[in-house]
Structure formats: C-alpha cells, structure tokens
C-alpha positions as CSV (number, residue, x, y, z in Angstrom):
1,M,-53.0,-21.2,-17.4
2,T,-52.2,-24.1,-15.2
3,W,-49.1,-25.8,-14.4
4,K,-50.1,-28.6,-16.6
5,V,-50.2,-26.3,-19.5
6,Y,-46.9,-24.7,-18.9
7,A,-45.4,-27.9,-18.7
8,A,-46.9,-28.9,-21.9
9,V,-45.9,-25.9,-23.9
10,S,-42.4,-26.1,-22.2
11,G,-41.9,-29.8,-23.2
12,A,-43.1,-29.0,-26.8
13,T,-40.6,-26.3,-27.3
14,V,-37.9,-28.2,-25.8
15,L,-38.7,-31.3,-28.6
16,A,-38.9,-28.9,-31.1
17,G,-35.6,-27.4,-30.4
18,W,-33.8,-30.8,-30.2
19,M,-35.4,-32.1,-33.2
20,A,-34.2,-28.7,-35.3
21,S,-30.7,-29.1,-34.0
22,S,-30.0,-32.7,-34.7
23,P,-28.8,-33.4,-38.2
24,P,-30.9,-36.0,-40.0
25,A,-29.7,-39.6,-39.8
26,N,-29.7,-40.1,-43.5
27,A,-27.7,-36.9,-44.2
28,P,-25.1,-37.3,-46.8
29,G,-21.4,-36.9,-46.0
30,T,-19.3,-33.9,-46.6
31,T,-17.6,-34.0,-50.3
32,T,-13.8,-33.2,-50.2
33,S,-12.0,-31.5,-53.2
34,P,-10.0,-33.6,-55.2
35,A,-6.3,-34.2,-53.3
36,R,-3.7,-31.9,-54.9
37,S,-0.3,-33.0,-55.6
38,P,2.1,-32.2,-52.7
39,R,4.6,-31.1,-55.1
40,A,2.6,-28.3,-56.7
41,G,1.7,-26.9,-53.4
42,Q,5.3,-26.9,-52.1
43,T,6.7,-24.8,-55.1
44,S,4.3,-22.0,-54.7
45,A,4.7,-22.1,-51.1
46,G,8.3,-22.4,-51.0
47,G,8.6,-19.6,-53.4
48,D,6.3,-17.4,-51.6
49,I,8.3,-18.0,-48.4
50,Q,11.2,-17.1,-50.0
51,E,9.8,-13.6,-51.3
52,Q,8.7,-13.2,-47.6
53,A,12.3,-13.5,-46.3
54,E,13.8,-11.6,-48.8
55,R,11.5,-8.7,-48.1
56,L,12.3,-8.8,-44.1
57,R,16.0,-9.0,-44.9
58,T,15.8,-5.8,-46.8
59,G,13.5,-4.0,-44.3
60,L,15.9,-5.2,-41.7
61,S,19.2,-3.9,-43.3
62,R,18.0,-0.1,-44.0
63,E,19.3,2.0,-41.1
64,R,17.3,4.1,-39.1
65,N,18.5,7.8,-38.2
66,Y,17.9,8.8,-34.5
67,T,15.5,11.6,-34.3
68,V,14.5,13.8,-31.2
69,P,11.0,13.0,-30.1
70,Q,8.5,15.8,-31.0
71,R,6.9,15.7,-27.5
72,N,7.1,14.3,-24.3
73,P,4.5,11.8,-23.1
74,F,5.1,12.6,-19.4
75,R,4.4,16.1,-19.5
76,F,1.0,17.9,-20.6
77,D,2.2,21.4,-20.5
78,E,5.2,21.1,-23.1
79,G,4.3,21.8,-26.7
80,G,4.6,19.5,-29.5
81,D,7.5,21.5,-31.3
82,V,11.0,20.9,-30.1
83,D,13.8,22.6,-31.4
84,P,16.9,19.7,-31.6
85,G,19.3,22.6,-31.0
86,V,17.8,23.2,-27.6
87,V,18.1,19.7,-26.5
88,E,21.7,18.9,-25.1
89,R,22.7,15.6,-24.5
90,G,23.8,14.4,-20.9
91,T,21.9,17.2,-19.0
92,S,21.7,16.6,-15.6
93,F,17.9,16.0,-14.1
94,E,17.5,18.0,-10.7
95,P,15.0,16.2,-8.7
96,E,12.5,17.7,-6.8
97,P,13.0,18.0,-3.0
98,A,11.7,15.2,-1.1
99,P,8.4,15.9,0.8
100,V,8.2,16.7,4.4
101,P,6.7,13.8,6.1
102,V,3.5,14.4,8.0
103,A,3.4,13.4,11.4
104,A,1.0,10.4,12.4
105,P,-2.5,11.4,13.8
106,P,-2.0,10.7,17.8
107,P,-4.2,7.5,18.6
108,P,-7.6,7.7,19.8
109,M,-7.5,8.2,23.6
110,S,-10.0,9.5,26.1
111,L,-10.0,10.4,29.8
112,S,-12.5,8.1,31.6
113,G,-11.9,9.2,35.0
114,I,-9.4,10.4,37.9
115,A,-9.0,9.0,41.2
116,E,-7.4,10.6,44.1
117,D,-6.1,9.0,47.1
118,Q,-4.6,10.9,50.2
119,V,-1.2,9.5,51.2
120,N,0.6,10.9,54.3
121,G,-1.4,14.2,53.6
122,E,-0.6,14.4,50.1
123,T,-2.9,13.8,47.2
124,S,-2.0,11.3,44.6
125,R,-3.9,11.1,41.3
126,T,-4.5,8.2,38.9
127,A,-5.8,8.8,35.4
128,V,-8.1,6.1,33.8
129,V,-7.4,6.2,30.3
130,S,-9.5,4.4,27.5
131,S,-7.5,3.7,24.2
132,P,-7.7,1.1,21.2
133,A,-5.3,-1.1,23.6
134,G,-8.0,-0.9,26.6
135,V,-8.6,0.8,29.6
136,E,-5.5,1.7,31.5
137,L,-4.6,3.2,34.7
138,V,-1.5,5.8,34.6
139,R,0.1,7.9,37.0
140,E,2.1,11.2,36.4
141,G,5.6,10.0,35.1
142,G,3.9,6.9,33.6
143,E,3.6,6.2,29.7
144,I,0.8,5.1,27.6
145,L,0.9,4.6,24.0
146,G,4.0,6.5,23.4
147,Y,3.0,9.6,25.6
148,R,4.5,10.3,29.0
149,V,2.0,11.6,31.6
150,A,3.4,14.9,32.5
151,R,0.5,16.3,35.1
152,I,-2.8,15.0,36.5
153,E,-5.4,17.9,37.3
154,S,-8.8,17.1,39.0
155,D,-10.3,17.1,35.5
156,A,-7.7,16.9,33.1
157,V,-4.4,15.0,32.2
158,E,-1.4,16.7,30.2
159,L,0.4,14.0,28.0
160,V,3.9,14.6,26.4
161,R,4.7,12.8,23.2
162,T,8.0,10.9,23.9
163,S,9.3,11.1,20.2
164,D,9.0,14.9,19.8
165,G,7.7,16.8,22.7
166,S,4.3,17.7,21.5
167,M,1.8,18.3,24.3
168,R,-1.8,16.6,24.4
169,R,-4.5,17.5,26.9
170,L,-7.3,14.9,27.7
171,T,-10.2,16.4,29.7
172,L,-13.0,14.7,31.4
173,K,-16.4,14.6,29.5
174,R,-19.4,16.1,31.5
C-alpha cells in the first residue's frame, strides 16, 4: 500500500471515531426525578445520624483490658505462645556490645620512582609517590596522606601511619 492509502484509511478511522464519540445534536435532555421535600430527607437522615452517634458512644465507653501480646514482631525465633507469668514488667534491656570499628582501607598509592643525590659523600633519596591527590615528592621524615616516610631504599619506601603506627611498604613496579 502507498502512503496515500494509509492517509485515507487513517483519516476515515479518525472521522468514524469522532462521529461515534460525539453526542447527537438533537439528543433529549436528561430527566430528573421529582424533587423530594427537604423536610422528609432531614427526618430520616437526622434519625440515622443520631443512631450512628449513639452506636459510637457505646463502642467507645466499653473498657478494654490490656493483654500480653502473643508474639514479638521483631524476633523470628520466638514462638507464638507466651506465658503471662514469665513476662515481668520493668525488666531492663541489656544492649548488645558496640561493634568494633573497622579501620578504613589505606588510600591508593604507588611508588613511581626514586631519585638519588650525592651530597657531601652521603646519598640522599627522594621518593616519587602517585596518589589520588597527585604526584608528590617526599623524603625521609616527610608526610603524605596521613603517613610518615620512615625509610627510602633503592627500590622501596616504608610508610608508617601516623594515627595507629601501622606499616605500609610501597615497591617499584618492574
């Protein structure tokens, strides 16, 4: 089929749907039931409201006695039957011990290189460390991301965490 046929069929469908959904112009108006007298409606409704109010008052006036719940909705392992004699009022709840905090993982650092200088016959080393903060040059005794540089060797660096004294060793990748 061509686009002209598609357009004709679509147009005919839209026209048929529009004609089916719109009401005819000469449709009779809706008829209404004869009006009831307002006094008659008030007496039956007023009496019904009074009955409902009285029913609510009697329902609320009844006293309800406290009963021990049959289950604990916060525990799966407890059974459904509870002996009221076993439950004591005012018992203290002993909380579980606080969990031991887990140390945060060390920040990602890698040793990119080591530079050596000869000063007055002594070797002075500088470590090139790559971290999320960028590339940093550190010497022995310097600090980087909460670590103090303890020792710089020819192919590794030893770091000591300043908060707890734990050791971390970074080596050159070959």
